N, C-alpha and C positions, 0 to 999 in steps of 0.2 A: 504494500500500500504506500501511497504518497500523500503528502498534505497539500490541499488546495485551499488556502486560507485555513479556516477552522474545520473544514471537511476532510475526511479521509477518502481518497479515491484510488482506483486501480492505477498502477504505475503507467500503464498504457494510456490512461485517460488524461493525465495531468497536462501533457504537452498540448493536446488538442484544446483543452479548456483554457490554458494560458494564451494560446494563439487566438482563441475566440475573444478573449478579453481585449487584446491589443488590436485585433482587427476592428472591433467595435468602436474603439476610442481613437483610432489612428489620426483621423482628420482634426480632432480637437486635443490631441495629446500634448502638444507644446503649449497651447493656451492653458490647459489644465495645470501643467507644471508651474506656470507662472502664477496662476490664481491660488493654488493650494499651498504654495511655498512663499507667496509674496515676492516672487522673483529671486529668493535666496538660492534656489537650485543653481542659478547661473554662477553665483559666487563659489558654490561648492565645486562645480565643474571646472571653473577657472583654477581653483586651488589644486585640483587633481592634475590638470594639464601642466600647470607650473611645476608641480612636484616631479612629474615624469620628465619634463624638460626635453621634448622631442627635438632631434637634431636632423639637419639636412642629410639626405641619403638613407635614412632609416626606413625600414618596412614595419608598419604597425598594424596590428589587428585590433579593431574595436568590436568586441563580442557583445551581442544584444544591443547593438548600436542604434537601432531604431531609425529615427529621423535625422541622425547625423550630428546632433548637438555637440557631442564630444569630438567626433571626427573632424568637424570643421575647425574646432579650436586647435586640435593637434596640427592640422595642416597650416593654419594661420601662424602658429607660433614657430613652426619650422621655417616658414618663409621669413619671419622676423629674424631668424638666426642666419639668414643669408642663402637659403636654398630650398629644396623641396623634399618632403617626406611623402612616401606613398602609404596611404591609409586605406585599409579595407574594412568596411562595415559589414559584419555578418550578423544577420538577424533572422529569426524563424518566421517572422510575420511579413508576408509579401506586401500587405497593405502599409505597414510602417516603412518598408523600404521604398515603396512608391512615393510616399510623402517625402522621404528624404531625397530621392532623386529629383523631385520637383523643386525642393529647396536649393539643392546644389545648382540646378539650372538657373534659378533666379539669382544666385550669388556669383555665377560664373566659376564655380569651384571645379577644378579639373584634377586635383591631387587625391580625391576620394573616390574609391571604387566600391561596388556593392555586390553582395552575395547573399542568397537566401540559404540559411543553413542552421543546423542545431548546434548549440554550445557543447553537446556531448559527442559530436562528430563533425568537427570543423573541417571545411573543405580546403585544407591547407596541408602542405607537406611537413614532415618532421623538421624541426630546427630551421624554420624558414622566416621567422620574424624577430625583430630586435626588441619589440615590446608588445605586450598584450594587455589591453584595458577592458574593463567592464564596469559600467555605471548603472546602478539600480536595476540590474538584471540577474545577478547570481541567485537571488532568492526565488526566482521563477524557474530555475533549472530543476528538473525532476530529481536527478541524482547529482547533488552539488559536488560530491567527491569526484565523480566522473568528469564533470565540467572543469574542475580545477586541474585534474590530471591531463585533460585534453589541452588546456592552455599551456601547461608545462611542456607537453609534447611538441607544440608548434614553436616554442621559444628556442632561439639559438642559445648555446652555452654563453652565459654572461648576459642573457636577455632579462628583461624586467617585467614583472606582473604588477598591475596596479588596479585595485578594486575600490569603487565608491559605492556604498550601500547604506540604506537606513539601518540603524543599529539600536543599541540599548541606551536610553537616556541616563546620564551620569549625574546631572545637576539636581540637587535636592529640590523637590517641589515642582520641578518642570515635568516630571513623569506623569503626574496626575492630570495636569493641564493638557499635556500632549495627548493623553489617552482620550480625554473628553473631546478634544478637537478631532482626533482621527475617526472616532466612531459616530459622533453627532454631526460634524460639519462636512467631512469629506464625501460621504455618500450623497448628501443633499446637493453639494456642489457638483458632483458627478452627474446627478439627475438633471440639474438645471443646464449645465454647459454641454456635457457629452451625451446626454440622454441615456445614461447607463449608470444607475446608482450601484448596481451589484458589482461592476468592475472596480469601483473605488472602495466598496466594502471589502472586496478581496484584497485590495492594496493594503488596507489597514490591518487585516488579519494576517496577511503574509509577512508583514513587518514584525508582528508579535511572535510569529513562529520561527523567525530567523535567529540563528545563534548570536549570543552576545559577543563582544569584541574578542575577548580572550579565547573563547571556544572556536570562533571562526579562524583565528590565527593558528590554532593547533590543527585545524582541518587543512589549512594551506601548507603547513609543514609536512603533514602526512601525505600530501599529494606530491612531495618531493621538491618543494621550493624552500629556499633558505633565506636567512637574514630578514625575517618578517618584522615589520614595524607598523605601528598603528597610530593614526592621528584622528582624534575626535573633532567633530565639527558641530557647532551649535549645541554644546553640552552633551554630545553623544546622540543627538537625533540622527545624525549620519556619522559615518566613520570611513576613513581611507585605510586600506591595508596594502602595504608594499612588500614585495618579495622578489627574489632573483632565482634564476636557474643557473646554478654553478656548474 
């Protein structure tokens, strides 16, 4: 069995259910991110990309990259460094990728490529990328351990893994406030903007089911990645985990 929010579903069901969620909200996904975080998700993604510090000439895989929010930032920062990085967005939702391709065309972005694929079976060769990123996607993977092992597989020796994900609130008093917001406000906002309250109820539930920072760090180590470091954001509402394939 696998968790889909607070429900237990068959392992073969979860992937289809998750894809259904993102297919439903794809057209409003970026707007919803702005509304439900007050735009703070942009700062978190900037922090992630700055910590990775992409360099010209690198090949980077952005797993569960959806509409390209992180990938565009990676390509932009590499250009600021004086050259071009090649960024591949891999996402299981064709609808999310379609939205991303449209955004890339509007921006004139040519350093980002797109592939529809599962995080547990990435369409990439062994040891083929310099960095692998995943933002707000790892908790949607049916078998998180397999997803982590797969990202290690495609990293070159010396390559870096960087994950941004909702996590466990560390600031006293903030946890209760965040709990009320997540379960009272997010589904209503999802119904109003994306016409899908259940998708955002799943979002809140999936965050609660995801391992805390230290537990997730141990999962990363068990997947064969090393030198794991954690940085909390907004009191632990989100956290970044960095590791390397040595």
